[in-house]
TIGUVEX-203056 format. One record per residue (C-alpha): x, y, z; residue in one letter. Coordinates in steps of 0.02 Angstrom, whole numbers, plus 50000, padded with zeros to 5 digits. Layout:
BEGIN
XYZa;...
REM end
This chain:
BEGIN
495215102855388m;496125104855224k;495965086455189k;494005086655231f;493825100455105l;494715091354971t;493535074455002i;491955085954997v;492415095354848i;492825078554759f;491225070754812c;490255086554733l;491345083554568i;491015064954554t;489165066054606s;488805077054456g;489545062054349l;488365049154297s;488435035954153y;486935030954040s;485905017554114a;485975009953933v;487224994653944k;487054988353760v;486814994153594n;486454981653448l;486814984253263f;487004973553103l;488624974053022a;489704966152873n;488314960352740p;489044947552629r;488864931152551y;489624914252645t;489424898252567g;488574898952395t;487264911152411f;486954913752592y;486554932552633v;487424934452794t;487324948752925f;488454949953091d;487614953853246v;488564966853334m;488454973753511i;489304989453586t;489374988653773v;489555007853830l;490805016653934t;490575012954108g;489524997054080q;489674979854074s;488564965454010w;488424948954111r;487734937953963v;486214928954023g;485034918753910s;484464930953774s;483714930753607n;484184943353490i;482774945353363r;482794953353192v;481304957153083d;481644955452888w;480724958252726v;481264957952545t;480724968852401v;479934960252303p;479184947852432p;479824930352435s;481554935652389g;482384925552526a;482094912852673s;482854910552842i;484284899352858r;484034891653035a;485604884353104e;486244874753249n;487494878453283p;487364897353220a;488584902853104f;490164913453172n;489714912453348p;490634921553476n;491834909153539t;491864916453718n;490074911753738i;489854897653614h;491324888353663s;490984893353872n;490404876853961g;489084887954045s;488054889453885y;487264878653757a;487864881153577p;487284896653507m;485794894253368t;484724903053258t;482924899553235t;481434904653125s;480054913353232i;478394922453210l;477954913553048g;479644915752961g;479564934652980g;480874935853112t;482474927253138i;483164925953308s;485014922553373l;484884912053536n;486054911353685i;485574899153823a;486514900653995w;486354885254109n;486004897254257t;487424888254357t;489154890854271g;490074906354276p;489364921254164l;490384928054031y;490544947654040r;490754959453909f;491674976453953n;491564992053864p;491884990353677g;491194983553520t;491024962853486y;490144952053368t;488884940553444l;488674928553295g;487874928453114s;486164926353041i;485994919752874r;484644919052744f;484424908952570n;484384919452420r;483024914852308l;482864930152204d;484354939952128t;483284954752088n;482704957352260a;483394968752407c;483314963852595i;482964974952735r;483164971152915l;482864978653091n;482874972953276f;481294970553365r;481014980253532t;480544963753612n;482184955453602c;482644945853760v;484324951753831l;484744946054009q;486074952554118d;486364937854220s;484454933954265i;483874951054252t;482974956654104q;483484971854013l;482204983853946l;482174993653781n;482605008053780p;483045010753956a;484304996353971d;484734991753787w;484515001453615t;484924995753441f;485345006253275t;484085006453145t;484695004252966d;483235007252832t;484365001752689t;483584989552569c;485084979452513r;485234973252337p;485524953352340m;486444953352167n;487754964152268y;487964961052457i;489804958752495l;491044945152506a;492564948852594a;493404932652585g;491854925252669s;492464931952854n;492654951152823g;494414950552897n;495444950052746e;495984968952700i;496914969852532p;498304981152513t;497984987952332v;496524991652223f;496064977052095k;494744973151977l;494684953451939y;494064945551783n;492314939551804n;492034920351828y;491394911251746p;491784918851568n;490904914751447p;489444913551555f;487464910151551n;486604918351635p;487514926151781s;489264928951822t;490334935051986a;491534950651976i;492614952552115k;493584968152169y;494694974052302d;494674990552402v;496124993452522p;495395011252586k;493725017852614g;493035026552452t;491535028752343y;491275016352220v;490395013552059t;490414997351968l;489174997751810a;488894985651656v;488924992651480y;488544986551307d;489654986651161i;489095003951111l;489425011551280g;487585012051342k;487495009151532e;486484993451568l;486614990651757d;487315000451904k;487874985752022l;488704996352150v;488555015152186n;489075020652368g;490345022252500f;491295004652532i;492405000952668k;494044991852647p;493774974252602g;493734960552464r;492104961352379y;490894951952253e;489424956752155v;488324945252047i;487774950851878w;486164941651804d;486044943751624a;484454934051607s;483634949851525n;485024952251393y;485514944151229a;487124935451192s;488604946951156g;490064955351232t;489864967751379y;491024978351484f;491034982751666y;491894997551735r;492555000351908f;492785019251967g;493405026552130s;494425040952187d;496015030452184y;495775018052051f;494785014751880k;494704999451772d;493704992151633v;493584973151579k;492674962351461k;491484948851472m;490584937751348t;488724931251364l;488184915451279i;486514909051277k;
REM end
């Protein structure tokens, strides 16, 4: 009798526990430059506690705009850049690709399962699916991205629906394309000390790259000043995660002369000089 009561109590307790039906949340991370001036974002997923995702054929679709318009173009790639190796190199799947769809207003990261081989399973946790890239056409533009609600995510051959089965994190930030982030081109290299590097090239005309290292998360400002100390451009102004960064300063609108750039944070400050020659 005692054993029976224990089982009943256990059943009553566990019956009150239920995990969300949502399996997967999509989000974008690690904006950076790769190659020469390819603006790159990682397409990430979080598989929720108590869930798993058996990766079927899927199309992760991301709308994008630049302000002003025509600031970038989609870099369609076959194979995709930085694909998840568990999927990309799995014989059950075709190589991952990225394509331009809907008249160029949307980029799609594509996963194609052959429907006969074993499926790869993502258990609870956060993972990179692959990266989407854009050709930067206007250094003065910013870029804004967001997932489409008609993304195709399949759990084996069952299509997941938004928002019942999958969700996404919205980011309304319009990210300036004269500063994105270039953490060693792969985002995995974490420096051990703060450092502001000499710009390159120097002298320059009309643009130059400024690199800096951030070993811990902190609020960062990076601004350019003229020889009289007047602030001309604020290149960075916000919280920065640990990483190795790069910002491009375009001085097309300024005259030849000596300029200064100043890095400021809670832990480190530095100023360096650069020369614009036209």
